[in-house]
C-alpha angles and dihedrals in degrees: 000000000000108000091212090060090049095047091051085069087071097041122125092243091058091046090050087053091054091050091047092054091044101045111022102028092032090212110184091223089063101043112118095024095129093112093049092051090051090047093050093047089048091051091046089055092047091052091046090055093045092048102048124137108149117092089187096059113130090209109085094215092053096060123089114261110269135169093267096051104028093098092052092047092043090054089045092052095043089054089055093046090057092048093049092046088058093056108113132197103232107174123018110205133195120269095039095292116139128184114216130201108231117197122222 
């Protein structure tokens, strides 16, 4: 499996597409996907922090961790760890499909 392809699932572009289907097109399959949108954006932000290389980026979370931003980034990551820790498996299904309860 290529990590880049897997990570693209959580990209802001994919999340924007879900929101578009939910809010603009009002497709029934996407109604109630607010928690999934939040989760995907959260994962995108985590991958951005972990994959930073540009010291000149204007986005705080796209810069490498340095002494002057480490507290902000650690707080950011701790908030996301708490959120991920609260995700619960609510209904195991057959064929390796699992439904998760995502909190808003």
